[in-house]
N, C-alpha and C positions, 0 to 999 in steps of 0.2 A: 538446471531443471527447477521449475516451480510447481508446487502443489498447493492448491487451496482447498481447505476443509471448512465446512459450516458446522460448527459445533452447536450444542444447545444454547450457549449464552456468549459465544465468541466466534470470531473468524480466525482461523490458523493458517498462516502463510509459511510454508516449508520450503527452503532453498536447499538445493543439493549440488554437488559436484563443483564445476567451474562457476556456476552461478553463485554459489554460496561463497566461494573464494573471492570472486569479483566484487560481491556486495559486502563483504566483511560482516555477514550476518547469516545465521542458519535458520532462525525460526522467529516469527513474530505472532504473538497472540493478542488480538485486539478485541476487547469486550464490546458487544453490541452497544452498550450504554455510551461508549465514547465516539460512535460513528454518527456524525451530524448530517452527511449527505453522501450519496453514492452516484457516481457518473460512469456511464458506459464508454468513456472516452478519456483521453488524456486532459486533465483539467487542473493545471498547476499555475502558480504565478510565474510571470515571464522571466524573472532573473533569479536563478538559483545558483548558488556556488557549491561545488562539490567539496565536501569536507573529508570524506573517507569512502573508498570504493574505486569504481573503474568508470570511465567515460571514454570510449573510443568509438568515433562515427556514431552510428544509431544505438550503440549499446550503452545503457545507463543503469549502473548497479551501485547501490549504496546510499550513503547519508549526505544530504544537502541541506544548506541553510538559506533562508530568504524570507522577507516579509513577516518578521516577528516570531519565527520558529523554525523547526526542522521539519524535513520531509525525507521519506524514504521511497526510492525508486528502483524498480527491477524490471526492465524491459529492453527488448531489442527491436521490436516492431510497434511504433507509436500507434498504429491503426488497430492494435489488439490489447489496448490497455483499459483497465478499469481503475478509477480513482476514488479513494475515500477521503472525505474531509473529516478530520477528527477534532474532538474537543475534550480536553482533560486527559489526554493520553500521553504517557511518558515511557520512554525507553531509558532506563536508569534514572537519572535526574533531569533529562532533557525533554522539554515538551515538543511533541510532534503534531503538526497541523494537517499533514496529509500523506497518504501512501498511494503511489501509482504502481500498479502491478500488471504485468502481461498475463492474459488468460486466453484460452482458445476461442471463447465466444463472449466478449464483454457484455453484449446486450443480455444474454441468457443468464450469466453469472450475476450481473447487477440486479436482474429482476428476481433471481433466487435469494439474494442477499436482502433485497428490499422486503420480500415476503417474510423472511426471518425477523427483520428489524420491526416490522408491523406486528408480529406475533409476540414480541417480548415487551413486557410492561416497562414503561419509562418512569424513572424516579421523579 
């Protein structure tokens, strides 16, 4: 299961149960300052190599590498994905360029996130 929480200064992605086990990750906190763009669809480079996690049929959970950096994917239905383009975000020492996460309503979630991003002062 995936839960998305829009905090005052960050988006928090919480994975639980089999989703957490498959992704090898339980929680991601991304400061709004590190989000460069938001897409209400799957928007990733064409060739990603899974480095840790699960990829079975339509299920993509975990850490992938491609085109200059790392990506985190957590979805089963590619039609229900919101993608974040990141800049300056690291998990540990690794730079992450994007996150693709399944949400109930990608258009609505992307709009809510963009509203938050526009309300936060940029450095």
